[in-house]
TORKOL-80315 format. One line per 8 residues: number of its first residue (from 1); their letters; for each residue z, y, x of N, C-alpha, C. Coordinates in pm, whole numbers. Each point is the difference from the previous one (the first is absolute). Layout:
! TORKOL-80315
NUM	a	Z/Y/X/Z/Y/X/Z/Y/X | ...
This chain:
! TORKOL-80315
1	mkklmaii	-5172/7381/2679/51/130/-35/-16/92/103 | 65/-106/120/-9/94/132/-101/72/43 | -108/-105/-30/-104/41/33/-85/91/-37 | 25/47/-129/-14/122/-78/49/122/33 | 122/-37/34/59/132/22/-25/40/151 | -35/-86/104/-68/44/113/-114/43/-37 | -81/-13/-78/-167/65/-19/62/132/-67 | 80/12/-83/28/137/-56/44/89/118
9	iltgfift	88/-43/96/59/83/63/-113/36/127 | -66/-106/38/-116/56/98/-97/95/-52 | -22/-38/-130/-89/107/-33/43/115/-26 | 118/29/-36/64/144/28/19/32/130 | -15/-65/100/15/52/165/-167/53/7 | -89/-63/-76/-150/7/44/-35/116/-73 | 57/32/-110/-62/123/-63/101/114/10 | 97/-1/79/60/113/57/21/26/123
17	gcasyqpm	-11/122/52/32/28/144/133/8/59 | 0/-54/103/112/-12/82/94/106/-5 | -48/119/29/75/123/-29/-57/86/-104 | 93/82/-80/-96/103/-97/127/118/10 | -57/100/-14/100/129/-16/45/6/-130 | -19/-53/-97/69/-29/-117/35/-134/-48 | 83/-39/-96/31/-115/-37/-137/-78/-87 | -27/-108/3/-106/-56/-92/32/-146/-28
25	gviytkvs	-7/-21/-123/2/-112/-83/-139/-78/-5 | 36/-138/19/-111/-88/-5/-55/12/-151 | 106/-22/-120/-8/-28/-99/-45/140/-92 | 74/91/32/46/130/-64/52/104/80 | -42/135/22/48/94/49/3/139/-95 | 124/51/12/-8/125/-47/61/102/82 | -30/80/89/72/44/118/-25/172/-7 | 106/67/26/-18/144/30/72/15/144
33	agisaggg	-69/110/61/37/34/151/-45/125/14 | 59/91/64/-10/108/64/-97/-9/104 | -96/106/19/-116/19/91/68/111/115 | 20/93/-64/25/115/65/104/127/-54 | 85/64/63/81/98/-52/7/120/58 | -13/134/-36/-15/122/82/167/45/-1 | -1/101/79/166/23/14/24/121/-114 | 134/16/3/47/81/-106/48/-69/-148
41	pvahtkvg	18/72/-98/67/-57/-109/-80/-102/-75 | 12/-96/-79/-62/-117/-64/-69/49/-101 | 55/136/-75/-37/24/-108/-157/62/-24 | -85/-49/-107/-115/14/-26/-43/36/-129 | -97/85/-23/-68/46/-150/-117/-60/-40 | -66/-59/93/-134/-87/-38/11/-133/38 | -96/-64/-52/-9/-157/45/-143/-39/-35 | -73/-60/94/-130/-26/-30/-12/-149/57
49	tseassim	-96/-69/-46/-5/-155/26/-158/-20/17 | -14/-130/83/-116/-18/0/-23/-183/2 | -94/-58/-19/8/-147/-55/-130/-65/86 | 23/-122/11/-79/-108/47/-17/-157/-37 | -55/-34/-50/7/-151/-21/-76/-114/65 | 57/-100/-25/-92/-130/71/1/-94/-81 | -120/-80/-20/21/-155/-81/-69/-89/105 | 96/-117/-6/-23/-107/72/14/40/152
57	gmvatgda	53/85/50/-9/51/149/-170/11/27 | -65/-8/-71/-146/-21/28/-89/163/-41 | 67/71/-77/-52/117/-45/91/88/-18 | -17/124/55/113/116/-20/-79/113/-4 | 49/95/-102/-69/126/-37/135/95/-15 | -52/133/29/107/118/-46/55/90/125 | 47/73/11/35/108/94/177/17/-4 | 57/-104/76/127/32/-20/71/81/145
65	sieaavkn	-92/95/28/28/85/122/141/118/-57 | 44/46/110/95/105/-38/-77/119/-38 | -142/31/35/-64/118/-25/-34/1/-115 | -34/-104/-75/-29/-46/-119/101/57/-85 | 136/-47/56/112/3/-108/18/150/11 | 37/79/122/22/128/-15/-124/88/-82 | -122/-54/-1/-96/89/-55/30/-27/-169 | 46/-132/-41/11/-22/-143/139/80/-45
73	gniktiky	93/45/105/134/35/-14/-12/146/-42 | -126/66/82/26/114/33/99/80/66 | 11/-94/149/120/21/66/-60/79/119 | 78/112/41/-56/87/103/119/-56/150 | 120/-28/-41/114/-46/108/38/-147/-24 | -6/-78/82/56/-147/-23/119/-1/68 | 103/-66/-100/140/-5/39/3/-142/50 | -42/-113/-117/4/-147/86/-86/-64/-84
81	vdyhveni	-49/-139/51/-97/-62/-75/57/-168/0 | -28/-47/-127/21/-130/-5/-110/-97/-39 | 6/-128/31/-113/-121/2/46/-96/-105 | -82/-51/-113/72/-91/-85/-124/-102/-5 | 45/-128/11/-73/-119/21/20/-79/-137 | -65/-28/-59/-5/-139/-107/-93/-68/7 | 25/-134/42/-99/-126/34/36/-122/-64 | -90/-86/-91/24/-127/-83/-64/-86/81
89	lgvigkyt	15/-86/89/-74/-148/46/-91/73/71 | -10/119/56/-131/19/49/-97/45/-83 | -19/-43/-131/-80/32/-87/-49/144/-40 | 117/51/-38/-1/143/-30/105/101/100 | -60/85/-10/111/79/122/-46/165/-58 | 112/87/-10/2/130/-28/85/63/106 | -38/104/68/23/79/91/24/132/-32 | 87/65/2/36/167/-37/72/48/105
97	ttvygd	-59/131/38/81/69/86/27/123/-97 | 173/33/22/64/125/-70/14/140/101 | -45/90/4/23/113/70/99/103/-92 | 103/32/83/113/100/-90/-26/132/80 | -1/125/-61/-11/101/55/10/105/-83 | -59/129/64/2/139/-71/-137/36/4
């Protein structure tokens, strides 16, 4: 049992980096984080999103850029930007950028 636990922990260290700008779970990750914020009030009238996805960490497609989210939300002035990650066992990943503005 101790050997199995050591293998699981070691595998977790191998497949995750030593440092990350956001929390990452080996088994499951569902994290939202802020990317940037402009000055002034946080109130906004428009929201735009963009997405990318990955399968088994081997194939990734989509456009989760701020530019794509701004275009999708028809936003002229960016107030703030959030980033959302959902990943299950490194097999299925979904990455969303949400831009709030006017």
